[in-house]
N, C-alpha and C positions, 0 to 999 in steps of 0.2 A: 511405367514402374509403379507398383502399388505403394500406398502410404507406409505399410509395415517395412518394406525394403528400404524406403527413404530413411525411416527412423533408424534402422540397423546401420546404414551407411553413415548417418550423422553421428551415432554413438561410437562407431569405429574410428571416425575422424577425430572425435573429441578426446580419445584416450590414446596414450602412447604405450599402453600395456595391453596384453590380451584380455578379451572379454569373454566370459562363459556364456554358453547357450541358455543356462538357467537364468542368468541376469537379464539377458535380452527377452527371454520368455516372460519374466516377471514384469518388465516395463511395458511389454506389448499385450500382456494378459492372454497369451496363447501357450501351447505346449512347446517343449523343447524340440520336438520333432518338426513342428511347423517352422520354428526358427531355422533349423538345419536345412529344410527345404528352401526357405527364402534365401539363405546364405548361398546355396548352390546357384540360384537364379542370379543373385547379385554378383557372385564370382564370375559366372559366365559372361555377364555384361561388362564387368570391369576388365576382363582379360583382353578385350578388344580396344581398351582405352587406357593402356599404360599402368594398370594396377591389378591387384588380386587380393583375395581374402585367404590368408594363410591359417591353416588349422594346426594348432600345436597340442599334441596329445597330453591330456591331463591338465591343460592350462586354459585353452580357449581359442578364440579367433582374433587375428590381428590384421589390420590393413597394411599392405605393402605396396608402395608406389614405385614403379620402375621407370616410368616416363612422366615427369612432372607436367610437361607441357600438354601431353595428350590427356592426362587426368584433369587438368584445369579446363581444357576444351570440353571434356565430358560434363563437368560441373556446369559450364556455361550452357550446354545443351539442355540440361535439366532445368536450369533457370529460365531459359527461353520458353520451355514447355509449361512452365508454371503460370497458371492463369492469374496468380496474384501479382505477377510482374507487369501487368498491363496498366498499372496506375499512371495517371497523367502527372508529369513532373512539373506541376505548377505551384509547388510549395517548397520552402526550404527543407522541411522534414523529408518529403518524398525524394528530393534531389540528393540530400545527404545519404539516405539509405541506398539509393542507386549507385552513388559514387563509392561507398564503402564496398559494395559487392563487386564493382568494376575493378577496384584496386586489388582486392583480395584474390580475384580470379585472373588478373592480368599476368601473363608470363614475362612481359617486358615493360619498359617505361611507357607511360601514357602522356601524350602531349595535351596541354590545356586547350589549344586551338581545336584539336580533333574532338575533344570531349564537348566543347562548346557547340560545334557543328552537330554532333551526335544528339545532344540534349536540347538544341535550339535555344540556347541561353547566351548571355553576354559574358565577356571576360570578367567584368566587375562582379557579376552574380556568382560565377563559379569560384572566384577568389574568396567571396564571403562564405559560400557553402563549404569550402575546404577547411575552415576553422572547425566546423562541426565534425567533419570527417576525421581530422587530426585528434579531436577530443575522444571520439569513439575508439579509434585505433590505439590511442595512447593508453587506454584502460587495459589493453592486452600487450603492452610494451612493444607495439608495432609502430614504426615511424615511416613517414613519407620521405624517401631519399630523392633529392633534387639533382638532376644532372643536366648541365647546360646543353641546349639543342636537342635533348632527348625527352625531357619531361620529368614525371614523377613515378616512383615505384614503391609499393609497400614492402618494407624490409623488417625482418625480425627472425627469431628462432623458428625452426620448422614446426615445433610443438605449438608455439603461440599462434602461428599463422593457421595451422590446421584447426586449432580450437576456435579461433575467430571465425573461420569459414563455417564450421559446424553451427556456430551461434547465429550468424547473420545471413547465411545463404539459405538455410532451411527454416521452416516454421517449427519452433520447438514446442508449440502449445499442445501437441498431441501426446507428449510424454506424460506418463502417470506421475502423480505427485510423490509417490513413494520413491521414485528414482531421481528426485530433483538434485540431490547433492552426491548421490552414490558414486558416480564415476570420478568425481574430483577427490573424494576422500582417500582413494588409493594413492594418489600422487602426494597428498599432504601428510598422510600418517605412515606410509610404508606397509600398511596392511594389504593383503591380497584381496582381490574381488571375491574369492571363495570364502575367505574369513569374514568379509563384510556380509556376504550372503547368509552365512551361518548365524552371525549375530542378529541380523534382521529376522531370520526365521525363529530364533530363540525369543525375541521380543514378541513377535506375532503369536507364537505358540503360548507363551505365558499369559498374555492379556486375554487370549481367547479361552484358555483353560480356566482362568479365574474370573471370567465374566467382567473384565475391566473395559469400560467404554472410553475410547480415546479417538479424537479426530485425527485425520491423516497428518495434518501439520504438527499435532502434538507428538505423534509417533516419530515423525521425521526429526523433531527437536530432540527427543530422547535418544534416538539413534546417533545423531551428531554429537550429543553430549558424551555418550559412552565412548565413541571412537576417538574424539579429540582428547578425552580424559586419558585414554591409552597413550596417545602421542605425548601428553604432558608427563605421564609417569615414566615413559621410556626415556624422556629427555632429562629426568631427574627433578622435575618440578612437582612440588606438593600442592594439593588442592587447598583452597581456603577453608577454614573451619566455619561451620554454620554458627551464626551469632546467637541463636536461640536454643534453649533446651529442647531436645527432640523427643521427649517422652511421649508427647501426643502423637507423633508420627509413628513411633515404634509400635503403638497399639493397633495400628490399622493393618488390614490384610495386605495392603499394597507393599508394606515393608517386607513381608515374607516373600512376595513376588520379586521385589527388587533383589533380595538375597539370592534367589534362584537365577535371576538374569546375570548378576555379577559372577556367581560361581561358574556358570556356563561360559561366560565371556572370558574368564581367567583361563579356562581350559583351551578355548579356541586360540587365544592370543599368547598363551604361555607367559602371563604377566600377573602380578599380584596387585589388586586394587586396595587402596586404603579403606578402612571401615566406613569413613565418612561418606564415601561414594555411594554406599548403599542408601544412606539417608537422602542424598541428592536424587537418586533414581526413584526412590519412593515418592519424593515430592513431585517429580514429573508424572508418575503414575496417578497420584492423587489429583494433580491438576487443580482445577477450580473446585473440585469436590471438597477440598480442604476447608472451604468456607462452611460447608454444612456438616462434614464428618468429624471435625475437631471443634473444640470449644475456644479456639483462638480469637482474640479481638483483632481489629484491623491493624493495630500497631504490632501485635505479635506476628501476624501474617507477613507484614512488611519485613520484620526483623529476621525472619527465616532466611530471606535472601541475603546474598553477599552485599556488603556495604555499597560497592559500585553499582550493582543492579538496583538496590533499594533507592539510592540517590537518583539514578537515571529515570526509574519508573516515576518517582515523585515529580521530578522536573517536567517530564513529558505530560503527565496528567494536569499539572498546574498550568503549563503553557496552553494546553487544549482548552482548559476551562477559562483562562484569561482571554483567549481569542474568540472562542465560539460559544461559551456559556451553555454547554450541553447538560450540565447537572449530573455528570458521571464520575466526578473526581473521587468520590468515596465508595464507588462500586467495588466491593471486596473481590468479587470474581474477576473483575478487570485488573485489579492490582496484582493478584497472584498469576493470572493468565499472561499478562503483559510481561511480568517479571520472568516467568518461565520461558517465554519466547526470546527475551533479550539476551539471556545467558548464551545460548548457541548462536544467536545473531551476532553478538560481539565477537565470538570466536571465529565465525565465518569471515568477518572482515579482517580480523587479526591474521588469519591464514590466507587471505586473498581468495576466498571461495566465491565463485559466481553463483548467485541465487537465480533460480528460474521459477516462475510462478505461472503454471498453466491455467490458473483460475483468474488471472489478472483482469481480462476483459469483462468477465461476469461480475467480479467484485466492483469494478468501476461503474458498471451499468446498474447493479442492484443496490449498491451501498455508496452513492456519491457523497453523502454527508460524512460518512465514516471515512471515506477515502481522503476528503479534504482535511479531516482531523488528523489522519495518519501523515499527511504532508507536514503538518505542524510538528508531529512527533519526529519525523525524519529530519527536520531542521534542527531540533534539539540534539538528536544523535550526531548529526554532522558537526555541530558546535562542540559537543562534549568529547567526541572520539576523533575529530579531525580526519574524517573520511567522507567519501561521497556516497550517500545512500541512494540506491537505485529504485526504480519504479516497482520492481517485483517485490522488494522488501517492504515497501510502503503498502503494497497490496495485502501482505500477510498481517501487518500491524492493523490494517483497516478491519480485518475479520474480527479481531478482539474488540475493537471499538464499536463495530456494528452490533455485536452481541450485547454490549452494555447499553447501547441506545435502545435496542429492542426490549431489553429487560425493563428499562425505565418506562417505556410505553405501556408495559403490562402491569405496572404498579396500580394497585386498586386502593380504594379508600379515599378519604378526604385529603386535600392538599394541607401540608403541615407548615405552619408559620410561627415565627418568633417576632415579638413586637419590641422595638427599640425606641426609647424616648429619653430626652435630656432633662425634661422639666419635672422629674419625679414620678413615682409610681402612680400618682393620682391620674395624670393625663394618659399614662399607658393603659390603665384600666378602663378609662373612657373609650379609647380606641378598641380595646378588647371586647367590651360589651356591645359596642356599635357593630363590630364585625360579626359577633354571634347573632345579633338580631337580624342582620341583613343576609348573612350567608348560611346560618344554621349549621347543618351537618356537613356542608360542602368544605368547610375549613376547620381544621383542628389546630387550636392555638396552644402551642407547647409551653409558652411562658412569656413573661415580660422582663425586660432588663434595661439598665441604664447604659449609655453609650460606652462608658469606660470599662464595662464588663463584656464588651462585644466578643472578645476572644474566648469567653467561657461558653458561648452558645454551642450546642452539639450540632455542628454543621452537617454531619453525616446523616442526621435524622430530620433535617430541616429542608423544606422545598423552597421557601422564600422568606424574606424578612420585610416587615412593614415598619418603616422608620419615620419618625417625625423630625429627625435631624439628618443632614447630609452625611453620607458615609463614603469617604474618599479612599479608605483602606481597601486593599485587595483581598476580598473574601470569596469563598467558593460557591456562594448561592446568590441568586438575583435579589436586588433590593428595590422595593417600591417605596418611593419617598412620598409622604403625605403631610397634611397639616395636622397639628395636634388636635384640633377639632375637625373631624372628618367632614369635608364638603362633598357635594355630589360628584364633582370631577375626580375626587380621591376614590370614591366608591367605584366609579366607572373604570379607573385604572386597575384596581384590584379585580374587578369583575372580568375584565379583558384577560388578565393573567390566569385566573382560575378556570375560566371557560375556554381558554385558548382560542379566542375569537378569530376565526380565519379572515374576517373582513379587515382586520388590522394589517394583514399582509399587503393589501392593495395600496396602503400608504406608501409603499416602497416603489410602486409603479407610477411614473408620471407621464402624462400625455405628451409633454414636450421632449421626453427622452424615449419615446416609443417610435421606432422606424420600421414600417411595414413594406414588404414586397420590393426590396431594393435589388439592384442588379450587380452587386459586387461579385467578383470571380475568384477572390483569394482571401485567405485568413488575414493577410497583412493589410489589405485594403479595407476590410471590415473594421479591424481594430483601430486603424488610423482614423477612420471616419468617426467611430464612436467616441474615442478619446478627444478628438477635436470638438465634437458636439458638446461633450460634458464641459470642456474648458470654456466654452462660450457662456455657460450658466454658473459655474462655480470655479473657485481657484483650485488648480491641480499642481502638484509638484512637476517640475520640468521633465523629470525622468519617469513619469507615470507609465508611459507606454513600455519603457525598458523594464520596469518592474513586472508588467504583465508577461512579457516575453521570458523574464527570469523564472516566473512560475511555470510557464509552458515547458521550459527546459527540464524541470524536475519531472513532470509528467503531463502529457497533453490533457487539456480539459474537455476534449470531445468524449462524450460518454455513451455514444450509440444513440439510436432512435432520433438521429438527425440533430441532436442538441449539443451545444458547447457552452460551458459556463466559465469563461475566462475571468481572471481577477488578478490584481497585483499580489506579489508574494507576501507583502505585509500591508495591513490596513493603512490608508493614507488620507482619506477624505475627512471633512468635518461633519459628515452626516452619512447615514446608510441609505442606499437606494439602488435600484436596478436600471440598467440601460439595455433595452431590448431591440434586436433587429431581426426581421425575417427576410429571407431571400427568395427571389423568383425561382432559382435553381440551386441545387446543392453544390457546395464547394468541397475540396479536399482539405481535411484538417488532421494532419498527422496520420494519414491513412484511413480516416473515417469520413463518411459523407455527412456534411453539416448544412442545415438550412435554417436553424433557429439558434441565434446567439444571444445569450443573456450575460452581459458584463456586470459582474457583482462588485459593488463599491461599498466597502464597510468603513464605518466611522473609526478613526484612530482612537485608541484607548477607551473604546466604548464599553460600558457595563450593561448595555441594553440586552435583554433576552431576545435573541434572534431565532429561537427554536422554530417558531411558526414559519418564518421565511424559509429557513433551511428545509423544513418538512415540505413546504409547497414546491420548492425546487426539486426535491427528491421525488415527489409525485409526478412532476412534469417529465423528469428523466425516465421514469418507470412506465409512462403512459404514452405509447406511440400514437394512439388514436387522438389524444388531447393535442399533441404537438402538430399532427396533421391538420386539425381544426384551427389551431392558432395560426398556422402558416397561411391558411386561407382567409384570415380576417383582413378586412379592408380599412378599419378605423379603430380608434381607441375604445369606443363603446362596445363594438363587437368583441374585441379582445377581452375586456373585463367581464362581459356577460358570459363568454365562453368559460373563463376561469371560474366564475361564481357557480355556474351550472355543474362543473366537475368537482367542486368542493362542498357541495351540499350533502 
């Protein structure tokens, strides 16, 4: 069975309403005729296995299951033929995934003893794995019913079971991003698929006609916003008013386009949208261009967002800056882009929508630093919204953060600094003139100030602060502490920051914590070994290993290219360093092959700028050739020399 037909079957299983051929053609990027031909093939195959595809004139296609047992056997056959199912069950993640599929496809109760024999594992191991299985199934309101002498069976509504099957039995990564939430919106809003297709077409037509450039995720966010706004209006809920005067927005061509979209949508859904919705849609169409097309300041841009979104965006960016020091807290495009993304994201979680991210693996591989920052964002969202943020959502947030990181790299011109001094302007000016004589045009000194005026510094225009007094307050830019009379070591510290000296990265790699060519055969054995070795050198919290697994539960840290970068969910150590292990042979790490493990240990409450270290780790993830060479290294000297060669 070809991949298109698999996708059609998956979409039919995921929906309890008919699906049009136009919708399927849209997500498959083929013609409706091709879809109809594929459905004939699928229907012929299903009729021998207890099911059929029913064609409903003027409505679409619907999956009808006559014999549940035969249909499940059919799905089992598809699964057996799937080459991805040949993974070795030597890790908890692989075993949990296997068990989820077994329970979803099982017609009757499954005995644990039989599963142990089938999977070649012990009773205690499967008992532990079942906790993960229950957690996954619980998200879909599916429970494991226990019957004495019979075993366990997945129970839940047929709709929930069907959707869970479509989610976990098939690989959803082939779906186009434009269809990510399409099938779920019909269930949530009461709109038909035809109406949703028409709204989607209106949006696409308008942005093409008026030459508005929007990324796929931005179009999806706008689409979700409009459709959920319809649900709110139908339920009698009024939208929140925009906090800021919208005169600047009404001047833009996007405002007229938003009026066109609203007018067409009102016709399609037979509903009247409040005028303020036009402004919201215009904001989505403007997107990050609001930064350049309007004269709004950062504060004004933030105030356009609803108070909840404004507060959430600020908390996320402050948490990322506090933990990772990326210098992107005041990136205006990030502020507005993240705010626009959070609005529909909050609604998705409010209405229980499953997010799918077909780009997830590429995001993790190409933007590992941004993905780690997005994990921090996810933790803030979980705390604020009391929901569990999944890996797919984290991937979308990472795209916004990754763009901000790239923008920061492209900044040209001298590094901009402010000088802080406690002993009067005289000593501050001494520092200023010394820096000018040493660094010349490489540093632009924006000004000098006393410590008590610290909060008056324009942080959004400042790259770093040179201070002759300790600064313990939480501020959004790096601080380089120096003596009032600059010594050579002070100059060297500033030089390292300005030049982004890559050699400083190697301070984090210690010979006594580098383990090469080890024979470990599982993620668990590697992590236990590394944590044990660290504990011999420095004090660690007793639950350090648990914190690493807690981070893995949010999203596995295997990034492709044979590399994994595990770390505790929050910083715990009294210094920052890397613990590295290479293996003789790759091991399974949440479905990916890993042979290079870099355990990242970050100092608790550190204000150290770790950008160089993160950038080096990003280069390693992105460079398969470098990882292959590092895996071959036999000693510390070879390892460091290989890294130096690749960073020159």
